[in-house]
N, CA and C of each residue as an Amber inpcrd file, in Angstrom:
protein
   756
  60.1410000  57.9270000-130.6450000  59.8770000  56.4830000-130.2400000
  58.5510000  56.1980000-131.0480000  58.2320000  55.1360000-131.8040000
  57.1730000  54.9180000-132.4350000  56.0550000  54.3830000-131.3810000
  54.8480000  54.0970000-131.9760000  53.8640000  53.6230000-131.1160000
  54.0430000  52.2600000-130.8850000  54.4210000  51.4110000-131.9090000
  54.7160000  49.9990000-131.7500000  55.8650000  49.8170000-130.5940000
  56.9520000  50.6490000-130.5330000  58.0610000  50.5790000-129.7460000
  57.6550000  50.8560000-128.2930000  56.6160000  51.8010000-128.1530000
  56.3220000  52.0730000-126.7690000  55.4070000  51.0220000-126.3700000
  54.5290000  50.3550000-127.3150000  53.7920000  49.2370000-126.8010000
  54.7350000  48.1320000-126.1990000  55.7430000  47.6680000-127.0960000
  56.5770000  46.7230000-126.7550000  57.1700000  46.9400000-125.2620000
  57.6980000  48.3390000-125.1170000  58.4370000  48.5500000-123.8420000
  57.3000000  48.5230000-122.7220000  56.1090000  48.8300000-123.0590000
  55.1560000  48.9670000-121.9330000  54.7120000  47.4450000-121.6230000
  54.5880000  46.5410000-122.5740000  54.4240000  45.1580000-122.3100000
  55.6210000  44.5520000-121.5830000  56.7800000  44.9540000-121.9120000
  58.1370000  44.3870000-121.1710000  58.1250000  44.7800000-119.5780000
  57.7920000  46.0820000-119.5040000  57.5770000  46.7040000-118.1360000
  56.5740000  45.8030000-117.3070000  55.4380000  45.6150000-117.9040000
  54.4490000  44.9200000-117.1350000  54.9390000  43.4520000-116.7890000
  55.6400000  42.7830000-117.8270000  56.1050000  41.4810000-117.5360000
  56.9760000  41.5760000-116.3280000  57.8500000  42.4600000-116.3090000
  58.9990000  42.7150000-115.2780000  58.1180000  42.9090000-113.8350000
  57.2890000  43.5490000-113.8740000  56.3850000  44.0380000-112.5870000
  55.7320000  42.7140000-112.2360000  55.1200000  41.8920000-113.1440000
  54.5440000  40.6080000-112.6220000  55.4220000  39.7350000-112.1030000
  56.7500000  39.5580000-112.6880000  57.7540000  38.7020000-112.2150000
  58.2220000  39.0910000-110.7960000  58.2340000  40.4060000-110.5680000
  58.4320000  40.8010000-109.1810000  57.4130000  40.1950000-108.2070000
  56.1200000  40.6210000-108.4940000  55.2310000  40.0770000-107.8230000
  54.9670000  38.6880000-107.5440000  55.2890000  37.9140000-108.4180000
  55.2900000  36.4060000-108.4040000  56.2100000  35.8510000-107.2620000
  57.3540000  36.6260000-107.1140000  58.2670000  36.1620000-106.0450000
  57.7210000  36.3870000-104.7450000  57.3300000  35.2310000-104.0470000
  56.6770000  35.5280000-102.7960000  55.1640000  35.4640000-102.8510000
  54.5620000  34.7940000-104.0420000  53.2290000  34.9080000-104.0240000
  52.4350000  34.2580000-102.8650000  51.5790000  35.1300000-102.1980000
  50.7780000  34.7120000-101.1060000  49.9890000  33.5620000-101.3160000
  49.6380000  33.1150000-102.6790000  49.1030000  32.0910000-103.0520000
  49.4490000  30.7440000-102.3180000  50.9240000  30.7900000-102.0670000
  51.5530000  29.6570000-101.4010000  50.7440000  29.2360000-100.1320000
  50.3850000  30.0800000 -99.2900000  49.5830000  30.1580000 -97.9260000
  48.1840000  29.4260000 -98.3780000  47.5180000  29.7070000 -99.3480000
  46.2410000  29.0720000 -99.6900000  46.5330000  27.5910000-100.2890000
  47.6350000  27.4250000-100.8510000  48.0060000  25.8800000-101.2600000
  48.2620000  24.9980000-100.1670000  48.8570000  25.5140000 -99.0680000
  49.0780000  24.7490000 -97.8840000  47.7780000  24.5190000 -97.1610000
  46.8620000  25.3500000 -97.0400000  45.6040000  25.1970000 -96.3920000
  44.8700000  24.1680000 -97.2680000  44.9190000  24.3850000 -98.5450000
  44.2580000  23.5220000 -99.5150000  44.5450000  21.9190000 -99.3570000
  45.8360000  21.7900000 -99.2840000  46.3330000  20.2940000 -99.0990000
  45.9070000  19.7860000 -97.8110000  45.9980000  20.6900000 -96.7330000
  45.4700000  20.1080000 -95.3050000  43.9390000  19.7350000 -95.5410000
  42.9970000  20.5390000 -96.0250000  41.7000000  20.4190000 -96.3480000
  41.4240000  19.2410000 -97.0890000  42.3030000  18.7150000 -98.0670000
  42.0680000  17.7700000 -98.8820000  42.3470000  16.4080000 -97.9860000
  43.0880000  16.2720000 -97.0920000  43.5260000  15.2760000 -96.2310000
  42.6990000  15.2170000 -94.9710000  42.2600000  16.2320000 -94.4800000
  41.5640000  16.2970000 -93.2710000  40.2740000  15.6280000 -93.4190000
  39.9960000  14.8950000 -92.2440000  38.6890000  14.2550000 -92.1210000
  37.5710000  15.3680000 -91.5940000  36.4810000  15.5310000 -92.3590000
  35.5730000  16.6080000 -91.8200000  34.1640000  16.0630000 -92.4230000
  33.2560000  16.7840000 -91.8180000  31.8360000  16.6860000 -92.1180000
  31.1500000  15.5930000 -91.4510000  29.8530000  15.4620000 -91.5480000
  29.0270000  14.3430000 -90.7860000  29.7720000  12.9820000 -91.1770000
  30.1240000  12.6550000 -92.1190000  30.8780000  11.2990000 -92.3680000
  32.4430000  11.0690000 -91.8120000  32.8310000  12.3210000 -91.3880000
  34.1550000  12.3730000 -90.9590000  35.2040000  11.6070000 -91.7650000
  35.1320000  12.3760000 -93.0940000  35.9360000  11.5610000 -94.1810000
  36.8650000  12.6400000 -94.7410000  37.9730000  12.4380000 -95.4340000
  38.6240000  13.1750000 -96.2250000  38.1610000  13.3240000 -97.5160000
  39.0090000  14.0470000 -98.4990000  38.6210000  14.2420000 -99.8170000
  39.5610000  13.1310000-100.6090000  40.2510000  12.4760000-100.1460000
  41.4290000  11.7470000-100.7980000  40.8990000  10.6750000-101.7780000
  39.6850000  10.3740000-101.7540000  39.0930000   9.5270000-102.5830000
  38.3010000  10.3570000-103.7370000  38.2530000  11.6340000-103.7710000
  37.5870000  12.2700000-104.6860000  38.1980000  12.1470000-106.0760000
  37.2080000  11.9320000-107.0820000  37.6110000  11.7740000-108.4300000
  37.5640000  12.9850000-109.1770000  38.5430000  13.5380000-109.6630000
  38.6430000  14.8310000-110.3730000  38.6260000  14.6370000-111.8220000
  38.5400000  13.2810000-112.1160000  38.4560000  12.9090000-113.5120000
  39.6060000  12.0090000-114.1180000  40.6210000  11.8750000-113.0980000
  41.7640000  10.7240000-113.4560000  41.8180000   9.5150000-112.5890000
  40.7120000   9.3810000-111.8130000  40.5180000   8.3230000-110.8780000
  40.7150000   8.7930000-109.4200000  40.1240000   8.1050000-108.4220000
  40.0930000   8.4910000-107.0760000  41.3880000   8.8660000-106.5840000
  41.4700000  10.0020000-105.9570000  42.6020000  10.5000000-105.3810000
  43.4600000  11.2270000-106.0730000  43.5130000  10.9960000-107.4870000
  44.4930000  11.5260000-108.5290000  44.3230000  12.8030000-108.6140000
  45.3910000  13.8890000-108.2170000  45.2130000  15.3550000-108.2470000
  46.1960000  15.5030000-109.5840000  47.4130000  15.3100000-109.5470000
  48.4480000  15.7340000-110.6020000  47.6940000  15.6600000-111.9270000
  47.7980000  16.8010000-112.7460000  47.1160000  16.5230000-114.1200000
  45.9000000  16.8270000-114.2390000  44.8620000  16.7540000-112.9690000
  43.4670000  16.7920000-113.1530000  43.2280000  18.3950000-113.4810000
  43.7700000  19.2500000-113.1480000  43.3020000  20.7010000-113.1520000
  43.2510000  21.1110000-114.6270000  44.2620000  20.5990000-115.4070000
  44.3160000  20.9620000-116.7920000  43.6690000  20.1900000-117.7340000
  42.7970000  19.5200000-117.2080000  41.7110000  18.7150000-118.0440000
  40.2050000  18.9690000-117.4990000  40.0110000  20.2240000-116.8410000
  38.7100000  20.4160000-116.3440000  38.4660000  21.8980000-117.0330000
  37.0420000  22.0970000-117.1740000  35.9420000  21.2950000-116.9370000
  35.8280000  20.0670000-117.7770000  34.9840000  18.9740000-117.5420000
  34.8510000  17.7210000-118.2650000  33.6530000  17.0930000-117.8050000
  33.1760000  16.2340000-118.6210000  31.8590000  15.5030000-118.3280000
  32.2220000  14.3030000-117.3430000  31.3640000  14.2320000-116.3190000
  31.4500000  13.2220000-115.3420000  30.2160000  12.4550000-115.3890000
  30.5090000  10.7870000-115.5280000  29.4560000   9.9930000-115.6620000
  28.5880000  10.0180000-114.4910000  29.1950000   9.9930000-113.2010000
  28.5940000   9.7790000-111.9800000  27.4780000  10.7110000-111.6050000
  27.5980000  12.0690000-112.2380000  26.6280000  13.2110000-111.9120000
  25.9330000  13.3390000-113.2610000  26.4940000  12.8200000-114.3820000
  25.7880000  13.2660000-115.7480000  25.9620000  14.8140000-116.0260000
  26.8790000  15.3790000-115.5500000  27.0740000  16.7830000-115.8160000
  28.6010000  17.0950000-116.3240000  28.6240000  18.3630000-117.0470000
  29.8060000  18.7340000-117.0810000  30.2960000  19.6770000-115.9590000
  31.3790000  19.3600000-115.3650000  31.6510000  20.2400000-114.1860000
  33.1440000  20.8310000-114.2490000  33.3510000  21.8990000-113.6590000
  34.4800000  22.4470000-113.2750000  35.0290000  21.9610000-112.0070000
  36.2400000  22.6780000-111.8110000  37.1250000  21.9960000-110.4110000
  36.1060000  22.3460000-109.1360000  35.5970000  23.6870000-109.1320000
  34.7070000  24.0380000-108.0040000  33.6510000  23.0230000-107.9220000
  32.9850000  22.9850000-108.8270000  31.5600000  22.3880000-108.7140000
  31.9100000  20.7690000-108.5290000  32.9050000  20.2220000-109.0270000
  33.3030000  18.7130000-108.7790000  33.6330000  18.7270000-107.3550000
  34.4390000  19.6080000-106.8000000  34.7640000  19.5930000-105.2210000
  33.4470000  19.6920000-104.5930000  32.3980000  20.4660000-104.8620000
  31.3010000  20.4370000-104.1500000  30.5180000  19.0020000-104.1210000
  30.5920000  18.4530000-105.2870000  30.0700000  17.0150000-105.3250000
  30.9530000  15.9770000-104.3920000  32.1560000  16.1770000-104.3750000
  33.0430000  15.3930000-103.5390000  32.7150000  15.6200000-101.9840000
  32.6860000  16.9510000-101.7820000  32.4100000  17.3500000-100.4270000
  30.9480000  16.7030000 -99.8750000  30.1280000  16.6660000-100.6850000
  28.5800000  16.2250000-100.3330000  28.6600000  14.8640000-100.2710000
  29.1730000  14.1130000-101.3540000  29.2370000  12.4610000-101.2050000
  30.1710000  11.8750000-100.3210000  31.0870000  12.3020000-100.2590000
  32.2880000  11.7670000 -99.5440000  32.2010000  12.2270000 -98.0050000
  31.9100000  13.4850000 -97.7130000  32.0860000  14.0450000 -96.4590000
  30.6340000  14.4220000 -95.8940000  29.6590000  14.2500000 -96.5950000
  28.3180000  14.6410000 -96.2580000  28.0020000  16.0710000 -95.7510000
  28.9440000  16.7650000 -96.2820000  28.7750000  18.2740000 -96.1650000
  27.1940000  18.8240000 -97.0140000  26.5390000  19.7060000 -96.4870000
  25.3970000  20.0660000 -96.9560000  25.8300000  21.2240000 -97.9460000
  26.2600000  21.0670000 -99.0130000  26.9320000  22.4140000 -99.7390000
  25.7570000  23.3900000-100.2050000  24.7010000  22.9500000-100.2790000
  23.5290000  24.2350000-100.6460000  23.3760000  24.9560000 -99.4070000
  23.7370000  24.4320000 -98.1700000  23.4490000  25.3330000 -97.0800000
  24.7710000  25.8920000 -96.7130000  25.9600000  25.2540000 -96.8660000
  27.1160000  25.6930000 -96.1150000  27.9660000  26.4340000 -97.3190000
  27.7060000  26.3540000 -98.5520000  28.5790000  27.2100000 -99.5340000
  27.6890000  28.3460000 -99.9880000  28.2970000  29.5810000 -99.6940000
  27.5750000  30.7770000-100.0110000  27.3350000  30.7700000-101.5990000
  26.2170000  31.3400000-101.8960000  26.1200000  31.4460000-103.4210000
  26.8570000  32.7170000-103.9140000  27.1720000  33.6060000-103.1430000
  27.7460000  34.8000000-103.8580000  28.7820000  35.4840000-102.8880000
  28.6740000  35.0760000-101.6310000  29.7910000  35.7340000-100.7000000
  31.0570000  34.9980000-100.6930000  32.1470000  35.3450000-101.5070000
  33.2080000  34.7720000-101.5330000  34.1770000  34.9880000-100.3190000
  35.1580000  34.1090000 -99.9830000  36.2730000  34.3690000 -98.9830000
  35.6110000  33.9580000 -97.7500000  34.3510000  33.3480000 -97.4450000
  33.9190000  32.9100000 -96.3370000  33.7160000  31.3490000 -96.2890000
  33.5780000  30.8380000 -94.8990000  33.1550000  29.5290000 -94.7160000
  33.7300000  28.4420000 -95.8110000  32.7050000  27.6850000 -96.1700000
  33.1570000  26.5560000 -96.9670000  33.4960000  26.9410000 -98.6010000
  32.8670000  28.2160000 -98.8100000  33.2790000  28.8410000 -99.9980000
  34.8800000  29.0680000-100.0050000  35.3040000  29.6210000 -99.0200000
  36.7150000  29.8480000 -98.9690000  37.5810000  28.6980000 -98.8950000
  36.9500000  27.5290000 -98.2540000  37.6440000  26.2080000 -98.2660000
  37.8150000  25.6130000 -99.6910000  36.7080000  25.9620000-100.4700000
  36.6390000  25.4920000-101.9390000  37.7090000  26.1030000-102.5930000
  37.7760000  27.4570000-102.5750000  39.0210000  28.2620000-103.3020000
  40.3070000  27.6600000-102.8000000  40.5950000  27.4890000-101.4410000
  41.8160000  26.9690000-101.1130000  42.0780000  25.6400000-101.7270000
  41.2170000  24.7940000-101.8110000  41.3450000  23.5540000-102.2470000
  41.7110000  23.5860000-103.8350000  40.9650000  24.4740000-104.4810000
  41.2010000  24.7900000-105.7890000  42.6730000  25.3370000-106.1230000
  43.1410000  26.0720000-105.1570000  44.4590000  26.5970000-105.5880000
  45.4670000  25.5900000-105.3010000  45.5060000  24.7550000-104.2490000
  46.2370000  23.6180000-104.3090000  46.3480000  22.6130000-105.3670000
  45.0930000  22.2070000-105.7460000  44.9890000  21.2030000-106.8990000
  45.5940000  21.9220000-108.2090000  45.2570000  23.0610000-108.4780000
  45.6980000  23.8280000-109.6100000  47.3580000  23.8650000-109.5400000
  47.9800000  24.0010000-108.2170000  49.4130000  24.0100000-108.1740000
  50.0680000  22.6930000-108.5170000  49.3080000  21.6910000-108.2710000
  49.8520000  20.2910000-108.6190000  49.8960000  20.0560000-110.2330000
  49.2980000  21.0260000-111.0070000  49.3430000  20.8260000-112.4270000
  50.0250000  21.9560000-113.0460000  50.8530000  22.7930000-112.3850000
  51.5560000  24.0380000-112.8010000  52.5080000  23.4770000-113.9870000
  52.7440000  24.4170000-114.8670000  53.4200000  24.0750000-116.2040000
  52.8490000  22.9550000-116.8410000  51.8990000  22.2910000-116.5390000
  51.4260000  21.2340000-117.6150000  50.4730000  22.0150000-118.4700000
  50.2740000  21.3870000-119.5830000  49.4430000  21.9840000-120.8130000
  47.9270000  21.6880000-120.6720000  47.2510000  22.5960000-120.9410000
  45.6980000  22.3220000-120.8660000  45.4510000  21.4700000-122.0670000
  44.5510000  20.4310000-121.8710000  44.1500000  19.4680000-122.6730000
  42.7220000  18.7850000-122.3740000  41.8590000  19.7980000-122.4160000
  40.2930000  19.3410000-121.8110000  39.9230000  18.3820000-122.8260000
  39.0450000  17.2300000-122.2990000  38.5100000  16.3960000-123.1700000
  37.3380000  16.9570000-123.7460000  37.1810000  16.6280000-125.0470000
  36.1050000  17.2110000-125.9340000  35.4690000  16.1370000-126.7040000
  35.1400000  15.0510000-125.9370000  34.6830000  13.8310000-126.7420000
  33.2830000  13.4510000-126.8390000  32.5020000  14.0460000-125.7230000
  31.0730000  13.7850000-125.3230000  30.2270000  14.8250000-126.0760000
  29.0740000  14.5620000-126.3180000  28.0800000  15.6340000-126.7680000
  27.7610000  16.5820000-125.5900000  27.8130000  16.2070000-124.3850000
  27.5950000  17.1580000-123.1950000  28.8920000  18.1490000-123.3240000
  29.9690000  17.9240000-123.4710000  31.1550000  18.8520000-123.4180000
  31.0690000  19.7800000-124.8520000  30.6820000  19.0640000-125.9930000
  30.6250000  19.8530000-127.0070000  29.4340000  20.8190000-126.8670000
  28.1750000  20.3880000-126.2770000  27.0810000  21.2930000-126.0900000
  27.4540000  22.5250000-125.2100000  28.2250000  22.2860000-124.1570000
  28.6500000  23.1860000-123.2230000  29.4850000  24.2240000-123.8250000
  30.3980000  23.7790000-124.7280000  31.4510000  24.6960000-125.3750000
  30.6790000  25.7990000-126.0880000  29.6470000  25.2090000-127.0210000
  28.6690000  26.2160000-127.7450000  27.8680000  27.1720000-126.9730000
  27.5200000  26.5220000-125.7630000  26.7620000  27.5170000-124.9460000
  27.6670000  28.6310000-124.4120000  28.8240000  28.2100000-123.8900000
  29.8030000  29.0480000-123.3160000  30.3010000  30.1300000-124.5080000
  30.3680000  29.6750000-125.6240000  30.6960000  30.6460000-126.6140000
  29.5960000  31.5720000-126.9400000  28.3470000  31.1100000-127.0050000
  27.1780000  32.1160000-127.0630000  27.3520000  33.0730000-126.1100000
  27.3820000  32.6180000-124.7780000  27.3120000  33.4560000-123.5990000
  28.6790000  34.4070000-123.6560000  29.7110000  34.1650000-124.1590000
  30.7910000  34.9000000-124.3440000  30.5760000  36.1550000-125.2670000
  29.9040000  35.8670000-126.1660000  29.5060000  36.8700000-127.1290000
  28.1090000  37.7700000-126.9530000  27.4830000  37.1590000-125.9650000
  26.0890000  37.7450000-125.7610000  26.3000000  39.1130000-125.0330000
  25.6550000  40.2130000-125.8870000  25.6040000  41.4780000-125.1870000
  24.3960000  41.7840000-124.4410000  24.4940000  42.6080000-123.3910000
  23.3910000  42.9410000-122.5040000  23.6780000  43.9040000-121.4590000
  22.7450000  44.1880000-120.7960000  22.9070000  45.0060000-119.3800000
  22.8720000  46.4690000-119.8920000  23.1360000  47.2780000-119.0720000
  23.0230000  48.7850000-119.2010000  23.8840000  49.3430000-119.9520000
  25.0320000  48.6870000-119.9750000  26.2780000  49.1120000-121.0420000
  26.2500000  48.4020000-122.3520000  25.3950000  47.5520000-122.4950000
  25.3560000  46.5650000-123.6950000  26.7360000  45.9390000-123.8440000
  27.3030000  45.4760000-122.7470000  28.4860000  44.7890000-122.9550000
  28.4700000  43.2840000-123.0270000  29.8310000  42.6400000-123.2160000
  29.5800000  41.1800000-123.2810000  31.0590000  40.7880000-122.8750000
  31.4310000  39.6370000-122.5720000  32.8500000  39.1650000-122.3230000
  33.6200000  39.5490000-123.5050000  33.4230000  39.5430000-124.7040000
  34.0340000  39.7230000-125.8540000  34.2850000  41.4160000-126.1160000
  33.4500000  42.1680000-125.3370000  33.8530000  43.4840000-125.5150000
  35.2700000  43.6220000-124.9220000  35.6290000  42.9830000-124.0280000
  37.1390000  43.1220000-123.4370000  38.1000000  42.1010000-123.8260000
  37.4820000  40.9870000-124.1660000  38.4400000  39.9090000-124.4440000
  38.3970000  39.0800000-125.5860000  38.1800000  39.8130000-126.7560000
  38.2870000  39.0620000-128.1780000  39.2240000  39.7560000-129.0240000
  39.9620000  40.6560000-128.4240000  40.9990000  41.3240000-129.4950000
  42.4090000  41.3320000-128.9920000  43.4500000  41.3770000-129.6940000
  44.7660000  41.3160000-129.0130000  45.2470000  42.7930000-128.7860000
  46.0270000  42.7400000-127.5140000  46.6890000  43.9930000-127.3900000
  45.9140000  44.9890000-126.3880000  44.7430000  44.6790000-126.0030000
  43.9130000  45.4810000-124.9420000  44.4580000  45.4950000-123.7560000
  44.1360000  46.5950000-122.7090000  44.7710000  46.7510000-121.6150000
  44.1250000  47.8500000-120.8730000  43.7570000  47.6240000-119.6170000
  43.2360000  48.5760000-118.8360000  44.2850000  48.9330000-117.7040000
  45.0000000  49.9510000-117.5300000  45.9850000  50.4150000-116.8470000
  47.0640000  49.4650000-116.8750000  47.5820000  48.6590000-115.8520000
  48.6710000  47.7960000-115.8000000  48.0680000  46.4000000-116.1820000
  46.7400000  46.2510000-116.2680000  46.1140000  44.8990000-116.4410000
  45.8800000  44.5830000-117.9210000  46.4650000  43.4570000-118.2560000
  46.4290000  43.0940000-119.7360000  44.8480000  42.3510000-119.7230000
  44.2590000  42.7370000-121.0870000  42.9670000  42.0670000-121.3760000
  43.2770000  40.9870000-122.3530000  43.6770000  39.7620000-121.7990000
  43.9780000  38.5010000-122.9260000  42.8300000  38.3590000-123.9240000
  43.0770000  37.9740000-124.9510000  42.2330000  37.5340000-126.0340000
  41.7930000  36.1750000-125.6850000  40.6350000  35.8190000-125.1060000
  40.3660000  34.5920000-124.5900000  39.6770000  33.7140000-125.5970000
  39.7100000  34.3960000-126.9080000  38.9600000  33.2740000-127.9140000
  40.1610000  32.4350000-128.6940000  41.3030000  32.4610000-128.0540000
  42.4540000  31.8680000-128.7790000  43.6450000  31.7330000-127.9640000
  44.7620000  31.1200000-128.3870000  45.9600000  31.1960000-127.8580000
  46.7350000  32.2540000-128.6100000  47.6850000  32.7720000-128.0310000
  48.3090000  32.7130000-126.8310000  47.5970000  33.5350000-125.6560000
  46.6660000  34.2850000-126.1620000  46.0460000  34.9940000-125.1260000
  45.2040000  34.2310000-123.9900000  44.6220000  33.1520000-124.4300000
  43.9730000  32.3450000-123.2720000  44.9960000  31.6730000-122.4290000
  46.3670000  31.5470000-122.6960000  47.2860000  31.1300000-122.0850000
  47.6790000  31.9190000-120.7120000  47.4800000  33.1360000-120.7850000
  47.5320000  34.0200000-119.7220000  46.3540000  34.6000000-119.0230000
  45.0520000  33.9130000-119.4900000  43.9020000  34.2170000-119.0940000
  43.2560000  33.1080000-118.2220000  42.5900000  32.1700000-118.9390000
  42.0890000  31.2170000-118.3350000  43.1300000  30.4490000-117.6300000
  44.3910000  30.2150000-118.0210000  45.3270000  29.5920000-117.6720000
  46.0660000  29.9630000-116.2720000  45.5650000  31.2830000-115.8060000
  46.3430000  31.8150000-114.6840000  45.4450000  31.6090000-113.5490000
  44.2340000  31.2050000-113.3560000  43.1650000  31.2470000-112.2320000
  43.1300000  29.8570000-111.6560000  43.2590000  29.7280000-110.4220000
  43.1890000  30.7040000-109.2720000  44.4500000  31.4130000-109.1950000
  44.0110000  32.9160000-108.8750000  45.2060000  33.6740000-108.4980000
  44.9220000  34.7410000-107.4990000  45.8860000  35.1210000-106.7350000
  45.9990000  36.0290000-105.5930000  45.7170000  37.4410000-106.4180000
  44.8750000  38.2610000-105.7460000  44.4920000  39.4850000-105.9760000
  45.1670000  40.7260000-105.1350000  46.2580000  41.2310000-105.5340000
  46.9650000  42.1110000-104.6690000  46.0500000  43.2420000-104.2310000
  45.0450000  43.7120000-105.2630000  44.4770000  44.9440000-104.9100000
  43.4560000  44.7290000-103.7610000  42.7970000  43.5280000-103.3260000
  42.0710000  43.2230000-102.4130000  42.4300000  42.1960000-101.1410000
  43.7970000  41.6320000-101.6630000  44.3590000  40.6660000-100.5420000
  43.5460000  39.2480000-100.4430000  42.6990000  38.8260000-101.6640000
  42.0840000  37.8150000-101.5300000  42.7320000  36.7640000-102.7160000
  42.2600000  35.3910000-102.4290000  42.5630000  34.5370000-103.4790000
  41.3270000  34.2390000-104.2910000  41.3460000  34.3830000-105.5840000
  40.0710000  34.1670000-106.2930000  40.3350000  33.1850000-107.1590000
  39.2310000  32.3230000-107.3650000  39.1170000  31.2400000-108.2050000
  38.4190000  31.7650000-109.7180000  38.2320000  30.8740000-110.4370000
  37.7120000  31.0880000-111.9100000  36.3770000  31.5440000-111.5440000
  35.4500000  30.9840000-110.7190000  34.1050000  31.2840000-110.3720000
  34.1480000  32.6200000-110.0230000  35.0110000  33.0870000-108.8760000
  35.0820000  34.4310000-108.5860000  35.2660000  35.4630000-109.5660000
  36.3050000  35.1490000-110.3420000  36.7170000  36.0830000-111.4950000
  35.5910000  36.0440000-112.4230000  34.8300000  35.1430000-112.9760000
  33.3880000  35.2850000-113.8460000  32.3790000  36.0210000-113.1510000
  32.2810000  35.6540000-111.9190000  31.2400000  36.4260000-111.0710000
  31.5560000  37.9880000-111.1040000  32.8050000  38.3450000-110.9950000
  33.0620000  39.7940000-110.7840000  32.9880000  40.4290000-112.4300000
  33.2860000  39.6570000-113.2540000  33.1220000  40.1200000-114.6700000
  31.5540000  40.4610000-115.0810000  30.6370000  39.6200000-114.4460000
  29.3390000  39.7100000-114.6630000  28.8490000  40.9240000-113.9800000
  29.4800000  41.1260000-112.6740000  29.1550000  42.4050000-111.9240000
  29.5740000  43.6840000-112.7010000  30.8010000  43.6450000-113.1940000
  31.2930000  44.8400000-113.9090000  30.5000000  45.1610000-115.1760000
  29.9110000  44.2840000-115.7190000  28.9250000  44.2980000-117.0140000
  27.5930000  44.7050000-116.5350000  27.2240000  44.8050000-115.1460000
  25.8990000  45.1800000-114.5870000  24.9790000  44.1640000-115.0690000
  25.4310000  42.9730000-115.1600000  24.6040000  41.7610000-115.3150000
  24.0840000  41.1740000-114.0240000  23.0780000  40.3430000-114.1110000
  22.8490000  39.6800000-112.9300000  23.9460000  38.6980000-112.4600000
  24.5300000  38.5270000-111.3160000  25.7060000  37.8200000-110.8800000
  25.2500000  36.3830000-110.7110000  25.9490000  35.5230000-111.5820000
  25.7070000  33.9610000-111.5610000  26.0580000  33.3670000-110.1110000
  25.0940000  32.2850000-109.7000000  25.4420000  31.5420000-108.4510000
  26.6760000  30.8120000-108.4600000  27.2540000  30.4450000-107.6350000
  28.3990000  29.9680000-107.3980000  28.2820000  28.4210000-108.0210000
  29.1130000  28.1620000-108.8140000  29.1130000  26.7780000-109.6970000
  27.9450000  26.5530000-110.4110000  27.5950000  27.6280000-111.2130000
  26.3320000  27.6980000-112.1100000  26.7200000  27.0970000-113.3380000
  25.6940000  26.6870000-114.1840000  26.1580000  26.0330000-115.4560000
  26.5920000  27.1800000-116.3860000  26.3560000  28.5200000-116.0650000
  26.6910000  29.6740000-116.8110000  28.1660000  29.8530000-116.9020000
  28.6480000  29.6910000-115.6630000  30.1220000  29.8730000-115.2800000
  30.8430000  28.5470000-115.8890000  30.3020000  27.3540000-115.8420000
  31.0690000  26.2860000-116.1840000  31.0770000  26.1940000-117.8230000
  30.1560000  26.5640000-118.2950000  29.9380000  26.6400000-119.9770000
  31.1040000  27.6030000-120.3620000  31.3200000  28.8020000-119.6570000
  32.1830000  29.5470000-120.0340000  33.6060000  29.0970000-119.9330000
  33.7420000  28.2750000-118.8320000  35.0280000  27.6380000-118.4690000
  35.3270000  26.6810000-119.5960000  34.3530000  25.9910000-119.9900000
  34.7070000  24.8270000-121.1680000  34.9780000  25.6800000-122.4760000
  34.3770000  26.8360000-122.7440000  34.7770000  27.4240000-123.9230000
  36.2680000  28.0400000-123.7800000  36.5330000  28.6360000-122.7410000
  37.8460000  29.1470000-122.5770000  38.9210000  28.0250000-122.3880000
  38.4690000  27.0380000-121.7660000  39.5800000  25.9060000-121.5610000
  39.6180000  25.1620000-122.9200000  38.9330000  24.9830000-123.5120000
  39.0240000  24.3190000-125.0570000  39.9350000  25.1580000-125.7490000
  39.6780000  26.4600000-125.6950000  40.4790000  27.6460000-126.4980000
  41.8740000  27.7470000-125.9900000  42.0770000  27.1050000-124.6650000
  43.4000000  27.3610000-124.0680000  44.4170000  26.0440000-124.3420000
  43.8440000  25.1930000-125.1860000  44.5780000  23.6580000-125.4730000
  45.9840000  24.1180000-125.7960000  46.9080000  23.1790000-125.1000000
  48.4350000  23.5000000-125.5520000  49.1640000  24.5960000-124.5100000
  48.1810000  25.3350000-123.9810000  48.8650000  26.3980000-123.0560000
  49.2680000  25.8990000-121.9030000  50.4590000  26.3590000-121.3380000
  50.9650000  26.0130000-119.8180000  49.9890000  26.5250000-118.7940000
  49.5470000  25.8580000-117.8700000  48.9440000  26.3350000-116.8210000
  49.9670000  27.2950000-115.7820000  49.7320000  28.3690000-115.5580000
  50.5330000  29.4350000-114.6840000  49.8200000  29.3200000-113.2700000
  48.9370000  28.6990000-112.9830000  48.0820000  28.9090000-111.8020000
  48.7230000  28.0770000-110.7540000  48.6610000  28.5340000-109.4850000
  48.0230000  29.8350000-108.9570000  48.9710000  31.0590000-109.2970000
  48.3430000  32.1020000-109.9010000  49.1570000  33.3330000-110.4030000
  48.9890000  34.4020000-109.5600000  49.5270000  35.4060000-109.7580000
  49.2120000  36.7760000-108.8910000  48.7590000  37.9290000-109.8350000
  47.6470000  38.5580000-109.4690000  47.1800000  39.6000000-110.3640000
  47.1300000  40.8720000-109.5900000  47.0410000  41.9780000-110.3320000
  47.0450000  43.3650000-109.7030000  45.6550000  43.5640000-108.6960000
């Protein structure tokens, strides 16, 4: 059998394996929690998040995920889903996000709540196509910053995001390393998170995924909802234009 045929068979086997995992994806449990948190009155202001504006108007969830990150006039910032949720939690509910949201400890407290919210919101746009707004100078600037960060090499291994994610056909064991510089690779990369990680039984948002990539590169790990992670999200999100969202997915 030729190397090309072996590669096709391997890819087909991986796809079948993923399809089996997707049946009964535990992400559904986080979706339920996220929807409850969206409607629940919480915080010092005893308010829900149902008036949170994710870019399509107060309370509009469907279709919002596939247009994030984007620029928001009220904050004067480009924000991704998680950082926007923090803004809503602070302004609508009065939650002290700097105090309550852990900067690096994922899966705990309000940080875990943000991930659950992101999982439910992502599920409301499943199978919709990514179409990030790219009209303001702030969005264009963040794209360029994200691109530079993506290709920036450093750390003890002289790695960058591009070391693993800028070529087609790369893989580590059963884990595909999609080419995040273009589609269709970005359609199974950026478009898949939040995702349930079978290997550690946790739900990971894009923030967690990027944080762990920096950890593996032996870079200093970014703070939760930092501009570094948002800029990378803009770069990958714009590159994913037209790809269907498959989030929340399931990963090895």
